[in-house]
C-alpha beads as a LAMMPS data file, in Angstrom:
LAMMPS data file: protein, C-alpha beads

424 atoms
423 bonds

1 atom types
1 bond types

-500.0 500.0 xlo xhi
-500.0 500.0 ylo yhi
-500.0 500.0 zlo zhi

Masses

1 110.0

Atoms # bond

1 1 1 270.485 191.765 375.793
2 1 1 267.512 193.671 374.495
3 1 1 264.385 191.825 373.483
4 1 1 264.135 190.943 369.820
5 1 1 267.932 190.915 369.321
6 1 1 269.159 187.723 367.711
7 1 1 272.008 186.113 369.700
8 1 1 275.373 186.028 367.950
9 1 1 277.527 183.014 368.838
10 1 1 281.111 184.289 368.899
11 1 1 284.305 182.312 369.154
12 1 1 287.883 183.523 369.644
13 1 1 290.780 182.195 367.586
14 1 1 294.329 182.689 368.863
15 1 1 297.697 181.774 367.359
16 1 1 301.392 182.058 368.193
17 1 1 304.139 181.209 365.707
18 1 1 306.608 179.698 368.209
19 1 1 306.338 177.502 371.279
20 1 1 308.493 179.877 373.310
21 1 1 306.693 180.945 376.490
22 1 1 303.767 178.550 376.113
23 1 1 304.712 176.821 379.361
24 1 1 304.177 180.044 381.338
25 1 1 301.131 180.601 383.518
26 1 1 299.850 183.462 381.322
27 1 1 300.785 183.157 377.660
28 1 1 300.366 185.265 374.545
29 1 1 297.396 183.058 373.626
30 1 1 295.732 183.979 376.937
31 1 1 296.359 187.678 376.288
32 1 1 294.765 187.441 372.848
33 1 1 291.786 185.607 374.297
34 1 1 291.293 188.188 377.058
35 1 1 291.239 190.990 374.468
36 1 1 288.689 189.050 372.420
37 1 1 286.454 188.399 375.441
38 1 1 286.525 192.077 376.382
39 1 1 285.484 193.078 372.856
40 1 1 282.641 190.550 372.779
41 1 1 281.455 191.774 376.188
42 1 1 281.336 195.343 374.845
43 1 1 278.936 194.125 372.150
44 1 1 276.627 192.315 374.559
45 1 1 273.803 194.738 373.765
46 1 1 273.932 193.454 370.168
47 1 1 273.407 189.891 371.322
48 1 1 277.075 188.826 371.186
49 1 1 277.960 185.862 373.366
50 1 1 281.336 184.142 373.707
51 1 1 281.299 180.375 373.233
52 1 1 283.335 178.333 375.762
53 1 1 285.200 176.269 373.150
54 1 1 288.845 177.354 372.786
55 1 1 290.655 177.437 369.459
56 1 1 294.332 177.979 370.334
57 1 1 297.201 177.187 367.941
58 1 1 300.474 177.490 369.840
59 1 1 303.639 176.967 367.815
60 1 1 302.043 177.075 364.338
61 1 1 302.918 179.393 361.467
62 1 1 300.349 181.616 359.813
63 1 1 301.811 180.862 356.393
64 1 1 299.488 177.894 355.812
65 1 1 296.212 176.422 357.064
66 1 1 297.657 173.215 358.521
67 1 1 296.736 173.993 362.136
68 1 1 294.693 171.688 364.393
69 1 1 292.644 174.371 366.153
70 1 1 291.885 176.161 362.884
71 1 1 290.779 172.863 361.372
72 1 1 288.367 172.324 364.264
73 1 1 287.094 175.878 363.914
74 1 1 286.375 175.457 360.204
75 1 1 284.592 172.184 360.910
76 1 1 282.367 173.869 363.491
77 1 1 281.654 176.733 361.077
78 1 1 280.558 174.291 358.397
79 1 1 278.353 172.600 360.999
80 1 1 276.590 175.930 361.658
81 1 1 277.792 176.286 365.267
82 1 1 279.531 179.692 364.910
83 1 1 278.194 183.118 363.866
84 1 1 281.274 185.300 364.390
85 1 1 285.054 184.728 364.574
86 1 1 287.055 187.184 366.691
87 1 1 290.863 187.542 366.482
88 1 1 293.342 189.931 368.097
89 1 1 294.917 190.863 364.746
90 1 1 294.302 189.831 361.156
91 1 1 297.652 188.039 360.892
92 1 1 296.645 185.719 363.763
93 1 1 294.197 184.052 361.386
94 1 1 296.521 183.958 358.375
95 1 1 299.592 185.616 356.884
96 1 1 298.856 184.402 353.376
97 1 1 296.665 186.539 351.151
98 1 1 295.523 183.513 349.151
99 1 1 294.661 181.464 352.259
100 1 1 292.852 184.433 353.804
101 1 1 290.744 184.889 350.676
102 1 1 289.740 181.224 350.893
103 1 1 288.789 181.628 354.559
104 1 1 286.740 184.733 353.812
105 1 1 284.918 182.854 351.052
106 1 1 284.098 180.083 353.520
107 1 1 282.921 182.611 356.122
108 1 1 280.658 184.340 353.597
109 1 1 279.257 181.003 352.428
110 1 1 278.155 180.154 355.970
111 1 1 277.254 183.775 356.890
112 1 1 279.968 184.043 359.539
113 1 1 281.250 187.510 360.489
114 1 1 284.941 188.222 361.043
115 1 1 286.229 190.789 363.552
116 1 1 289.750 191.967 364.395
117 1 1 289.904 193.549 367.862
118 1 1 292.792 195.962 367.204
119 1 1 292.008 196.749 363.544
120 1 1 288.530 198.154 363.141
121 1 1 286.904 197.432 359.774
122 1 1 283.688 196.058 358.379
123 1 1 284.004 193.239 355.836
124 1 1 280.466 194.004 354.655
125 1 1 281.606 197.105 352.714
126 1 1 283.938 197.473 349.729
127 1 1 286.191 199.880 351.658
128 1 1 286.412 197.420 354.553
129 1 1 287.449 194.598 352.234
130 1 1 290.085 196.872 350.635
131 1 1 291.569 197.741 354.038
132 1 1 291.534 194.065 354.981
133 1 1 293.442 193.081 351.828
134 1 1 296.004 195.840 352.392
135 1 1 296.602 194.709 355.972
136 1 1 296.960 191.114 354.891
137 1 1 299.364 192.029 352.083
138 1 1 301.661 193.636 354.639
139 1 1 301.325 190.586 356.897
140 1 1 302.413 188.315 354.054
141 1 1 305.268 190.702 353.196
142 1 1 306.445 190.583 356.818
143 1 1 306.419 186.778 356.795
144 1 1 308.493 186.671 353.607
145 1 1 310.984 189.196 355.008
146 1 1 311.393 187.084 358.166
147 1 1 312.046 184.013 356.008
148 1 1 314.684 185.865 353.983
149 1 1 316.396 187.106 357.150
150 1 1 316.447 183.586 358.561
151 1 1 317.989 182.154 355.383
152 1 1 320.607 184.923 355.288
153 1 1 321.501 184.294 358.932
154 1 1 321.910 180.550 358.343
155 1 1 324.095 181.233 355.288
156 1 1 326.323 183.661 357.193
157 1 1 326.592 181.275 360.126
158 1 1 327.579 178.342 357.925
159 1 1 330.142 180.385 356.021
160 1 1 331.840 181.181 359.320
161 1 1 332.025 177.476 360.073
162 1 1 329.520 177.556 362.904
163 1 1 326.983 174.852 363.715
164 1 1 323.505 176.365 363.363
165 1 1 321.319 173.479 364.462
166 1 1 319.814 170.367 362.983
167 1 1 319.545 166.726 363.980
168 1 1 322.300 165.625 366.404
169 1 1 325.091 163.640 364.749
170 1 1 326.625 160.386 365.898
171 1 1 330.036 161.267 367.327
172 1 1 329.138 164.766 368.521
173 1 1 327.202 166.420 371.317
174 1 1 325.923 170.001 371.294
175 1 1 327.224 172.288 374.035
176 1 1 324.071 173.787 375.622
177 1 1 325.843 177.077 376.393
178 1 1 327.823 177.813 373.220
179 1 1 325.708 175.650 370.837
180 1 1 328.947 174.275 369.384
181 1 1 329.664 170.690 368.410
182 1 1 331.740 168.826 370.976
183 1 1 333.303 165.452 370.218
184 1 1 331.768 162.493 372.059
185 1 1 334.815 160.247 372.506
186 1 1 332.922 156.943 372.664
187 1 1 330.710 157.707 369.667
188 1 1 333.654 159.143 367.715
189 1 1 335.451 155.797 367.920
190 1 1 332.327 154.106 366.592
191 1 1 332.132 156.543 363.653
192 1 1 335.770 155.843 362.763
193 1 1 335.044 152.114 362.966
194 1 1 332.033 152.496 360.647
195 1 1 334.160 154.255 358.015
196 1 1 336.797 151.534 358.231
197 1 1 334.133 148.822 358.218
198 1 1 332.684 150.127 354.951
199 1 1 336.059 149.800 353.244
200 1 1 336.415 146.317 354.692
201 1 1 332.938 145.113 353.646
202 1 1 333.077 146.806 350.249
203 1 1 329.383 147.779 350.059
204 1 1 326.610 149.597 351.890
205 1 1 324.314 146.587 352.343
206 1 1 327.131 144.393 353.656
207 1 1 328.103 147.152 356.091
208 1 1 324.489 147.576 357.267
209 1 1 324.249 143.853 357.959
210 1 1 327.499 143.925 359.930
211 1 1 326.271 146.912 361.954
212 1 1 323.088 144.974 362.747
213 1 1 325.153 142.066 364.028
214 1 1 327.095 144.409 366.295
215 1 1 323.932 146.147 367.480
216 1 1 325.165 149.591 366.426
217 1 1 322.402 152.115 365.855
218 1 1 322.109 155.771 364.893
219 1 1 322.480 158.689 367.294
220 1 1 319.995 158.684 370.177
221 1 1 319.056 161.950 371.848
222 1 1 316.417 163.602 373.982
223 1 1 314.382 166.644 372.944
224 1 1 313.780 169.650 375.158
225 1 1 310.368 168.218 376.007
226 1 1 311.930 164.969 377.174
227 1 1 311.015 162.819 374.154
228 1 1 313.484 160.169 373.017
229 1 1 314.496 160.220 369.364
230 1 1 316.860 158.252 367.150
231 1 1 318.629 155.055 368.157
232 1 1 317.365 153.253 365.039
233 1 1 319.159 150.527 363.068
234 1 1 321.119 151.778 360.085
235 1 1 319.721 151.501 356.582
236 1 1 321.478 151.879 353.274
237 1 1 320.323 155.492 353.027
238 1 1 321.221 156.558 356.568
239 1 1 324.621 154.879 356.297
240 1 1 325.345 156.674 353.016
241 1 1 324.342 159.953 354.643
242 1 1 326.771 159.319 357.513
243 1 1 329.647 158.376 355.204
244 1 1 329.230 161.513 353.062
245 1 1 328.674 164.036 355.868
246 1 1 331.469 166.619 355.695
247 1 1 330.986 167.448 359.383
248 1 1 333.138 164.417 360.212
249 1 1 335.983 166.085 358.305
250 1 1 335.695 169.222 360.426
251 1 1 333.706 171.136 357.822
252 1 1 330.185 172.521 357.411
253 1 1 328.092 172.691 354.246
254 1 1 325.661 175.292 352.956
255 1 1 323.929 174.248 349.731
256 1 1 326.870 173.490 347.396
257 1 1 329.434 175.383 349.470
258 1 1 331.802 173.661 351.923
259 1 1 333.555 175.699 354.630
260 1 1 335.997 174.935 357.430
261 1 1 334.149 174.385 360.705
262 1 1 334.863 175.404 364.275
263 1 1 334.463 171.844 365.527
264 1 1 337.095 169.119 365.672
265 1 1 337.243 166.525 362.883
266 1 1 336.624 162.856 363.699
267 1 1 337.700 161.137 360.478
268 1 1 341.189 161.781 359.100
269 1 1 341.693 163.009 355.562
270 1 1 343.030 159.743 354.096
271 1 1 340.233 157.539 355.478
272 1 1 337.611 160.041 354.341
273 1 1 339.000 160.187 350.803
274 1 1 339.243 156.384 350.512
275 1 1 335.572 156.068 351.472
276 1 1 334.503 158.784 349.021
277 1 1 336.482 157.146 346.212
278 1 1 334.773 153.826 346.922
279 1 1 331.324 155.440 347.001
280 1 1 331.946 157.337 343.749
281 1 1 332.616 154.076 341.929
282 1 1 329.096 152.866 342.701
283 1 1 327.024 153.301 339.557
284 1 1 324.274 155.876 339.616
285 1 1 320.933 154.252 338.807
286 1 1 318.592 157.171 339.349
287 1 1 318.274 158.024 335.633
288 1 1 317.219 154.483 334.823
289 1 1 314.805 154.327 337.768
290 1 1 313.018 157.535 336.764
291 1 1 311.877 155.932 333.491
292 1 1 310.262 152.917 335.178
293 1 1 306.615 152.735 334.178
294 1 1 305.271 151.431 337.508
295 1 1 307.502 153.451 339.807
296 1 1 305.523 154.345 342.919
297 1 1 302.691 151.911 342.133
298 1 1 304.086 148.520 343.145
299 1 1 304.224 147.155 346.680
300 1 1 305.814 144.037 348.075
301 1 1 303.125 141.555 349.129
302 1 1 305.038 139.842 352.017
303 1 1 306.150 142.989 353.892
304 1 1 304.014 145.776 352.373
305 1 1 306.973 147.991 351.468
306 1 1 307.295 149.854 348.185
307 1 1 309.082 148.141 345.307
308 1 1 311.772 150.285 343.738
309 1 1 313.169 149.963 340.193
310 1 1 316.772 148.867 339.709
311 1 1 318.842 147.093 337.082
312 1 1 321.690 144.659 336.535
313 1 1 324.196 144.241 333.701
314 1 1 324.420 140.904 331.898
315 1 1 325.501 139.521 328.529
316 1 1 328.178 142.005 327.621
317 1 1 326.854 145.022 329.500
318 1 1 323.184 144.855 328.536
319 1 1 320.908 146.243 331.244
320 1 1 317.987 144.260 332.630
321 1 1 315.446 146.086 334.787
322 1 1 313.809 144.753 337.945
323 1 1 311.470 145.903 340.690
324 1 1 312.950 145.098 344.102
325 1 1 311.445 145.451 347.586
326 1 1 312.818 148.662 349.124
327 1 1 313.188 146.832 352.437
328 1 1 315.593 144.426 350.763
329 1 1 317.444 147.324 349.141
330 1 1 317.892 149.176 352.422
331 1 1 318.405 146.264 354.818
332 1 1 319.563 143.370 352.656
333 1 1 317.912 140.445 350.840
334 1 1 317.552 138.454 354.067
335 1 1 314.989 140.991 355.370
336 1 1 312.365 140.132 352.733
337 1 1 311.467 136.788 351.111
338 1 1 310.177 138.275 347.847
339 1 1 312.203 137.964 344.675
340 1 1 312.880 140.785 342.205
341 1 1 310.198 141.206 339.548
342 1 1 311.413 141.463 335.924
343 1 1 310.517 144.989 334.851
344 1 1 309.698 144.187 331.242
345 1 1 307.453 141.245 332.132
346 1 1 305.353 142.999 334.799
347 1 1 305.015 146.233 332.790
348 1 1 303.983 144.376 329.637
349 1 1 301.438 142.379 331.640
350 1 1 299.889 145.555 333.060
351 1 1 299.824 147.278 329.670
352 1 1 298.221 144.237 328.044
353 1 1 295.409 144.252 330.579
354 1 1 294.965 147.996 330.105
355 1 1 294.867 147.479 326.349
356 1 1 292.075 144.919 326.731
357 1 1 290.002 147.377 328.731
358 1 1 290.782 150.195 326.279
359 1 1 289.187 148.209 323.442
360 1 1 285.874 148.095 325.325
361 1 1 285.891 151.422 327.150
362 1 1 286.327 154.617 325.033
363 1 1 287.111 156.617 328.170
364 1 1 290.199 154.491 328.704
365 1 1 291.089 154.224 325.022
366 1 1 291.835 157.925 324.594
367 1 1 294.443 158.316 327.393
368 1 1 295.822 154.847 326.664
369 1 1 296.694 156.037 323.168
370 1 1 299.094 158.552 324.720
371 1 1 301.529 155.726 325.481
372 1 1 303.100 156.494 322.112
373 1 1 304.327 159.779 323.608
374 1 1 305.064 158.271 327.050
375 1 1 308.703 159.417 327.165
376 1 1 307.650 163.027 326.581
377 1 1 305.223 163.062 329.539
378 1 1 306.223 164.260 333.002
379 1 1 306.222 161.683 335.789
380 1 1 303.174 163.360 337.400
381 1 1 301.235 163.039 334.141
382 1 1 302.234 159.381 333.841
383 1 1 300.938 158.681 337.344
384 1 1 297.692 160.515 336.603
385 1 1 297.051 158.477 333.476
386 1 1 298.038 155.197 335.102
387 1 1 295.738 155.883 338.017
388 1 1 292.813 156.517 335.664
389 1 1 293.494 153.248 333.851
390 1 1 294.153 151.083 336.886
391 1 1 290.891 152.161 338.527
392 1 1 289.040 150.527 335.609
393 1 1 291.015 147.280 335.429
394 1 1 290.493 144.055 337.389
395 1 1 293.891 142.845 338.601
396 1 1 292.585 139.994 340.760
397 1 1 294.469 137.463 338.666
398 1 1 297.835 139.178 339.186
399 1 1 300.412 136.578 340.172
400 1 1 303.776 137.039 341.815
401 1 1 305.119 138.950 344.775
402 1 1 303.548 142.386 344.194
403 1 1 300.208 144.132 344.124
404 1 1 299.452 147.535 342.632
405 1 1 298.438 149.869 345.428
406 1 1 297.383 153.518 345.557
407 1 1 295.656 155.761 348.067
408 1 1 292.041 156.733 347.300
409 1 1 290.990 160.367 347.221
410 1 1 294.371 161.611 346.006
411 1 1 295.265 163.512 342.860
412 1 1 298.245 161.317 342.089
413 1 1 299.552 157.846 342.835
414 1 1 301.669 157.689 345.926
415 1 1 303.228 155.215 348.288
416 1 1 301.116 154.233 351.276
417 1 1 299.973 151.414 353.526
418 1 1 298.353 148.777 351.353
419 1 1 295.861 148.038 354.148
420 1 1 294.605 151.614 353.973
421 1 1 294.851 151.963 350.226
422 1 1 292.917 150.197 347.526
423 1 1 294.313 146.923 346.318
424 1 1 293.604 145.859 342.751

Bonds

1 1 1 2
2 1 2 3
3 1 3 4
4 1 4 5
5 1 5 6
6 1 6 7
7 1 7 8
8 1 8 9
9 1 9 10
10 1 10 11
11 1 11 12
12 1 12 13
13 1 13 14
14 1 14 15
15 1 15 16
16 1 16 17
17 1 17 18
18 1 18 19
19 1 19 20
20 1 20 21
21 1 21 22
22 1 22 23
23 1 23 24
24 1 24 25
25 1 25 26
26 1 26 27
27 1 27 28
28 1 28 29
29 1 29 30
30 1 30 31
31 1 31 32
32 1 32 33
33 1 33 34
34 1 34 35
35 1 35 36
36 1 36 37
37 1 37 38
38 1 38 39
39 1 39 40
40 1 40 41
41 1 41 42
42 1 42 43
43 1 43 44
44 1 44 45
45 1 45 46
46 1 46 47
47 1 47 48
48 1 48 49
49 1 49 50
50 1 50 51
51 1 51 52
52 1 52 53
53 1 53 54
54 1 54 55
55 1 55 56
56 1 56 57
57 1 57 58
58 1 58 59
59 1 59 60
60 1 60 61
61 1 61 62
62 1 62 63
63 1 63 64
64 1 64 65
65 1 65 66
66 1 66 67
67 1 67 68
68 1 68 69
69 1 69 70
70 1 70 71
71 1 71 72
72 1 72 73
73 1 73 74
74 1 74 75
75 1 75 76
76 1 76 77
77 1 77 78
78 1 78 79
79 1 79 80
80 1 80 81
81 1 81 82
82 1 82 83
83 1 83 84
84 1 84 85
85 1 85 86
86 1 86 87
87 1 87 88
88 1 88 89
89 1 89 90
90 1 90 91
91 1 91 92
92 1 92 93
93 1 93 94
94 1 94 95
95 1 95 96
96 1 96 97
97 1 97 98
98 1 98 99
99 1 99 100
100 1 100 101
101 1 101 102
102 1 102 103
103 1 103 104
104 1 104 105
105 1 105 106
106 1 106 107
107 1 107 108
108 1 108 109
109 1 109 110
110 1 110 111
111 1 111 112
112 1 112 113
113 1 113 114
114 1 114 115
115 1 115 116
116 1 116 117
117 1 117 118
118 1 118 119
119 1 119 120
120 1 120 121
121 1 121 122
122 1 122 123
123 1 123 124
124 1 124 125
125 1 125 126
126 1 126 127
127 1 127 128
128 1 128 129
129 1 129 130
130 1 130 131
131 1 131 132
132 1 132 133
133 1 133 134
134 1 134 135
135 1 135 136
136 1 136 137
137 1 137 138
138 1 138 139
139 1 139 140
140 1 140 141
141 1 141 142
142 1 142 143
143 1 143 144
144 1 144 145
145 1 145 146
146 1 146 147
147 1 147 148
148 1 148 149
149 1 149 150
150 1 150 151
151 1 151 152
152 1 152 153
153 1 153 154
154 1 154 155
155 1 155 156
156 1 156 157
157 1 157 158
158 1 158 159
159 1 159 160
160 1 160 161
161 1 161 162
162 1 162 163
163 1 163 164
164 1 164 165
165 1 165 166
166 1 166 167
167 1 167 168
168 1 168 169
169 1 169 170
170 1 170 171
171 1 171 172
172 1 172 173
173 1 173 174
174 1 174 175
175 1 175 176
176 1 176 177
177 1 177 178
178 1 178 179
179 1 179 180
180 1 180 181
181 1 181 182
182 1 182 183
183 1 183 184
184 1 184 185
185 1 185 186
186 1 186 187
187 1 187 188
188 1 188 189
189 1 189 190
190 1 190 191
191 1 191 192
192 1 192 193
193 1 193 194
194 1 194 195
195 1 195 196
196 1 196 197
197 1 197 198
198 1 198 199
199 1 199 200
200 1 200 201
201 1 201 202
202 1 202 203
203 1 203 204
204 1 204 205
205 1 205 206
206 1 206 207
207 1 207 208
208 1 208 209
209 1 209 210
210 1 210 211
211 1 211 212
212 1 212 213
213 1 213 214
214 1 214 215
215 1 215 216
216 1 216 217
217 1 217 218
218 1 218 219
219 1 219 220
220 1 220 221
221 1 221 222
222 1 222 223
223 1 223 224
224 1 224 225
225 1 225 226
226 1 226 227
227 1 227 228
228 1 228 229
229 1 229 230
230 1 230 231
231 1 231 232
232 1 232 233
233 1 233 234
234 1 234 235
235 1 235 236
236 1 236 237
237 1 237 238
238 1 238 239
239 1 239 240
240 1 240 241
241 1 241 242
242 1 242 243
243 1 243 244
244 1 244 245
245 1 245 246
246 1 246 247
247 1 247 248
248 1 248 249
249 1 249 250
250 1 250 251
251 1 251 252
252 1 252 253
253 1 253 254
254 1 254 255
255 1 255 256
256 1 256 257
257 1 257 258
258 1 258 259
259 1 259 260
260 1 260 261
261 1 261 262
262 1 262 263
263 1 263 264
264 1 264 265
265 1 265 266
266 1 266 267
267 1 267 268
268 1 268 269
269 1 269 270
270 1 270 271
271 1 271 272
272 1 272 273
273 1 273 274
274 1 274 275
275 1 275 276
276 1 276 277
277 1 277 278
278 1 278 279
279 1 279 280
280 1 280 281
281 1 281 282
282 1 282 283
283 1 283 284
284 1 284 285
285 1 285 286
286 1 286 287
287 1 287 288
288 1 288 289
289 1 289 290
290 1 290 291
291 1 291 292
292 1 292 293
293 1 293 294
294 1 294 295
295 1 295 296
296 1 296 297
297 1 297 298
298 1 298 299
299 1 299 300
300 1 300 301
301 1 301 302
302 1 302 303
303 1 303 304
304 1 304 305
305 1 305 306
306 1 306 307
307 1 307 308
308 1 308 309
309 1 309 310
310 1 310 311
311 1 311 312
312 1 312 313
313 1 313 314
314 1 314 315
315 1 315 316
316 1 316 317
317 1 317 318
318 1 318 319
319 1 319 320
320 1 320 321
321 1 321 322
322 1 322 323
323 1 323 324
324 1 324 325
325 1 325 326
326 1 326 327
327 1 327 328
328 1 328 329
329 1 329 330
330 1 330 331
331 1 331 332
332 1 332 333
333 1 333 334
334 1 334 335
335 1 335 336
336 1 336 337
337 1 337 338
338 1 338 339
339 1 339 340
340 1 340 341
341 1 341 342
342 1 342 343
343 1 343 344
344 1 344 345
345 1 345 346
346 1 346 347
347 1 347 348
348 1 348 349
349 1 349 350
350 1 350 351
351 1 351 352
352 1 352 353
353 1 353 354
354 1 354 355
355 1 355 356
356 1 356 357
357 1 357 358
358 1 358 359
359 1 359 360
360 1 360 361
361 1 361 362
362 1 362 363
363 1 363 364
364 1 364 365
365 1 365 366
366 1 366 367
367 1 367 368
368 1 368 369
369 1 369 370
370 1 370 371
371 1 371 372
372 1 372 373
373 1 373 374
374 1 374 375
375 1 375 376
376 1 376 377
377 1 377 378
378 1 378 379
379 1 379 380
380 1 380 381
381 1 381 382
382 1 382 383
383 1 383 384
384 1 384 385
385 1 385 386
386 1 386 387
387 1 387 388
388 1 388 389
389 1 389 390
390 1 390 391
391 1 391 392
392 1 392 393
393 1 393 394
394 1 394 395
395 1 395 396
396 1 396 397
397 1 397 398
398 1 398 399
399 1 399 400
400 1 400 401
401 1 401 402
402 1 402 403
403 1 403 404
404 1 404 405
405 1 405 406
406 1 406 407
407 1 407 408
408 1 408 409
409 1 409 410
410 1 410 411
411 1 411 412
412 1 412 413
413 1 413 414
414 1 414 415
415 1 415 416
416 1 416 417
417 1 417 418
418 1 418 419
419 1 419 420
420 1 420 421
421 1 421 422
422 1 422 423
423 1 423 424
């Protein structure tokens, strides 16, 4: 390096969309890094020097920025530890034009150069930026075309009745050679027993409790990397998913279409239909739950789970709303000691406290006045307003089995661990 030349700290970023071949001795990531090192070495007279830190994302798509190595790279750039980022091709950094523009803005803010080894251009000129945007537009187009081809392939495969992957199902194994579903005799008997047990118990919760007594769990399998998955106790949701899965009838589903499958059915037609008829008689409560004012904001104090809205009919069909611990809903009342909270009482209590604050704080008074149009607001807007109000209210005197919990630093209220969130 000539005297008077300022050293340029260069780092190489590599990426591969799939994990295929990453266990080999020399991978695609290594090839990209070798090309980057050779380019940096050719610029040694300009003071370029390759930093030893590796930023390799193997098995991550370029369609978003949620990549661990890229996150570390951006952190180091913001810390002033990098002067130049070298990639093999532009699409290794990103395949999204919007994400790439954000990265370029960050690079310019911290005076970091960007170099593509196989695509020569200078981002310091208007023509170079134009070429860069054109290249990236084609990269994004290629990603979208690949996605469309994948969706079309899955649709065609399903319509022919073929199994095209997914989580392994209780009662079936996947043939490693043909990738077809093969009946597991022992598990198939258990699936048939579960269907019959639901009709015998008459409800999902009662069936879940009986399955717990018998020690019957969901499908357990091993991934290609040797990790164990599944084998969990049934919940109300997972049991409902099993009982409504058309695969057990020898069919496959694609969106709203149902097609005859290549695999053998486990559950006979009559048993399947009896179970579906019983499930269809269960009243749908989702419409009522969506109007609950504190949906997503209440947590059960004893077990920390979210409290979900539900209702019961009394006095000639009149509906009464409640907030119930989701653990009790999924696993049964014996799993949680908390009692249901009357919806009207807890919501009125919260609104009264908010009203008291609104009288003293004009910042709260204005959004609080929008309660008159509450039904016309989207659920996201309701959560935004509630969050703004709750942050200003002291709920230390709240009595009962629930606390209002939300995660700090988020744009909307969401369910989360009450130990990590803010409790009011």
